[in-house]
C-alpha positions, 0 to 999 in steps of 0.5 A: 055200513058204508055210504049210500050210492046216492052220496058216492062221488061219480066220475066221467071220462072225457075223450078229446081230439088233440090236434088233428091226429091224436086223442087224449082223455081226462077223468072228471068229477061229475058234480063240478067237472074238476079234472082228477086225472088226465092222460100223459100221452096221446093216442092214435085212436079214440078207442085206445084212449078209452081203454087207457082211461079205463085202465087208469080208472081201475088202478085208481079204484074210480068207477066211471060213467059215460057222458051220455049216462049223465042226467040231462046230457044229450045221448046223441053225441056229436 
């Protein structure tokens, strides 16, 4: 009944700096990094972008994971 967790598509949120003062986000498929949704506005802080991406993911019924949770990803960040 239903698909197994191993076969479910997983998504990652990428937060990036746009210019010097703003942040934006993209929701990407984990397997091939295809962008499935991106922010339509810029945010003054990284945390605002994270919260907005989480609201959008919830609306789209997408379960997201942090990039550091991806196998082989460097958990230290930059």
